[in-house]
C-alpha positions in Angstrom: 30.8 -35.8 14.4 30.0 -34.2 11.4 26.4 -34.0 11.5 26.3 -32.8 15.2 28.7 -30.0 14.4 26.4 -28.3 11.4 23.5 -29.1 13.5 24.9 -27.4 16.9 26.7 -24.4 14.5 22.6 -24.5 13.1 21.2 -24.4 16.2 23.3 -21.5 17.4 22.6 -19.6 14.2 18.9 -19.6 15.1 18.8 -18.9 18.8 21.4 -16.0 17.7 19.7 -14.2 14.7 16.2 -12.2 15.3 13.2 -12.7 13.3 12.9 -10.0 11.1 9.7 -10.8 9.6 7.3 -8.9 12.1 4.3 -6.9 12.3 5.5 -2.9 11.8 2.5 -1.5 13.6 -0.7 -3.1 15.3 -2.5 -0.1 13.6 -1.1 0.8 10.9 -3.9 3.4 10.2 -3.9 4.7 13.9 -6.7 3.6 15.4 -9.3 4.0 12.3 -10.2 1.5 10.6 -9.4 0.3 6.9 -13.2 2.5 5.9 -12.0 5.6 7.5 -8.5 5.1 6.6 -10.5 4.3 2.7 -12.4 7.3 3.3 -10.7 10.5 4.0 -7.1 9.2 3.5 -5.6 12.9 4.5 -6.7 12.6 8.1 -3.5 11.6 9.5 -2.3 14.2 7.2 -3.7 16.6 9.1 -2.8 15.2 12.9 0.6 16.5 11.2 1.6 12.7 11.2 3.0 11.5 8.2 0.8 9.2 5.8 3.0 5.9 6.1 4.5 4.9 9.7 8.5 4.5 9.8 8.4 0.8 12.0 11.1 1.1 14.4 14.6 -0.9 13.6 14.5 0.2 9.9 18.2 1.8 10.0 21.2 0.2 9.2 21.1 -2.2 12.1 18.2 -3.8 10.4 20.4 -3.8 7.2 22.9 -5.5 9.0 20.1 -7.9 11.1 18.8 -8.9 7.2 22.2 -9.2 5.6 23.6 -11.8 8.4 19.9 -13.7 8.0 21.1 -13.9 3.9 24.3 -15.4 4.3 23.4 -18.0 6.8 21.0 -19.1 4.9 23.0 -19.4 1.7 25.3 -21.5 4.0 23.0 -23.4 5.3 21.9 -23.9 2.3 25.1 -24.8 1.0 26.1 -27.0 3.7 22.5 -28.9 2.6 23.9 -29.8 -0.8 27.5 -30.0 0.7 26.1 -33.3 2.8 23.7 -34.8 0.1 26.9 -34.9 -2.0 28.6 -36.9 0.0 26.0 -39.3 0.9 24.7 -40.2 -2.3 28.5 -40.3 -3.6 29.2 -42.3 -0.5 26.2 -44.7 -1.8 27.4 -44.4 -5.3 30.3 -46.5 -4.5 28.9 -48.7 -1.5 27.1 -50.0 -4.6 28.9 -50.6 -7.1 28.7 -53.6 -9.6 30.3 -55.8 -8.1 33.5 -54.0 -7.8 34.1 -53.8 -11.1 36.6 -50.3 -12.4 38.2 -49.4 -15.6 41.1 -49.6 -15.5 41.8 -48.0 -19.0 41.6 -48.6 -23.0 43.3 -48.3 -25.6 40.9 -47.1 -29.9 42.4 -49.6 -32.4 39.7 -47.9 -34.9 36.3 -47.2 -35.5 34.5 -49.4 -33.5 36.9 -51.1 -32.0 39.1 -50.7 -28.9 41.2 -52.8 -25.9 39.3 -52.4 -22.1 40.9 -53.0 -19.4 39.0 -53.3 -16.4 40.3 -54.6 -12.5 37.5 -56.6 -10.6 38.6 -58.7 -7.7 42.4 -57.3 -7.5 42.9 -58.9 -10.8 42.6 -57.4 -14.1 40.5 -58.2 -17.2 42.1 -57.9 -20.6 39.2 -57.2 -23.5 38.3 -56.8 -26.5 35.8 -54.9 -27.9 34.3 -54.7 -31.6 31.0 -56.2 -33.0 31.5 -58.4 -29.6 33.4 -58.3 -26.7 35.7 -60.8 -26.1 38.4 -61.9 -23.0 42.1 -61.3 -24.4 44.0 -62.7 -21.7 43.3 -62.4 -17.8 46.0 -61.3 -15.5 45.8 -62.4 -11.4 49.2 -62.7 -10.9 48.6 -59.9 -8.2 53.0 -58.7 -8.7 52.1 -58.0 -13.0 48.8 -56.7 -11.9 50.5 -54.1 -8.9 53.4 -53.3 -11.8 50.8 -52.8 -15.1 48.5 -50.2 -12.5 51.9 -48.3 -11.9 53.0 -48.3 -14.9 49.2 -47.2 -16.0 48.7 -44.1 -13.3 52.0 -42.9 -14.6 51.9 -43.2 -17.9 48.7 -41.5 -17.8 49.9 -38.8 -15.7 52.6 -37.4 -18.1 51.5 -38.9 -21.6 48.3 -37.2 -22.0 50.3 -34.1 -21.7 53.4 -35.4 -23.9 51.3 -37.0 -26.7 49.7 -33.3 -27.1 52.7 -31.9 -27.0 54.1 -33.8 -29.7 50.9 -34.0 -32.3 50.5 -30.2 -31.7 54.7 -30.2 -32.8 53.9 -32.5 -35.8 51.1 -30.6 -36.5 52.9 -27.3 -36.4 55.4 -28.8 -38.7 53.1 -30.3 -41.4 51.2 -26.6 -41.7 54.9 -24.6 -42.3 55.9 -27.2 -44.6 52.1 -26.9 -46.5 53.0 -22.7 -46.0 56.8 -23.6 -48.1 54.8 -24.9 -50.4 52.5 -23.1 -51.4 54.6 -20.0 -51.5 57.5 -21.2 -53.5 54.4 -21.9 -56.4 53.4 -18.5 -56.3 56.5 -17.5 -56.1 57.6 -19.5 -59.7 55.0 -18.2 -61.6 55.9 -14.5 -60.8 59.5 -15.7 -61.4 59.2 -17.2 -64.6 57.5 -14.1 -65.5 59.7 -11.5 -64.7 62.8 -13.5 -66.4 61.0 -13.5 -70.0 60.1 -9.7 -70.0 63.9 -8.8 -69.4 65.7 -10.6 -71.6 
């Protein structure tokens, strides 16, 4: 359906937009040959005609037509890019190896993590370190649905919440460090001021 609409719009655009590439004049030097024009370039000026003939339709209509052609060409290129993108995206989904979907992954340390993969409606919990080990297979459909629902809700709000918590913790740590530094700077000055007065 989309392809037929696209082809129809393309044909209508090609029919409505006139071609803009045309010869300005069949004989740009009048009735003279190139050799005559090169040997006596001022002959046309003596006749009262200008040396550079102005083609008809070079006014605002020609500019509008050129602008419309440019917009139509841009729309055509963007439509082709979109169609190619959709085609490859669909093809990639069809040929995905075995229907494997990465559900979640949690880092446990350097080069150590737990990965959750969904294959054929079952969730495989894998431990990844120097080797990959199956830690657990979740094949109960109810448990799988609960886990997927929990992970989708958790991933939507947890990222923002954990980032906010991390930023607040870092700000509090920086405030404590700043207070300690200010206290250290004030102590020698206060001690020095007290000795000089007495």
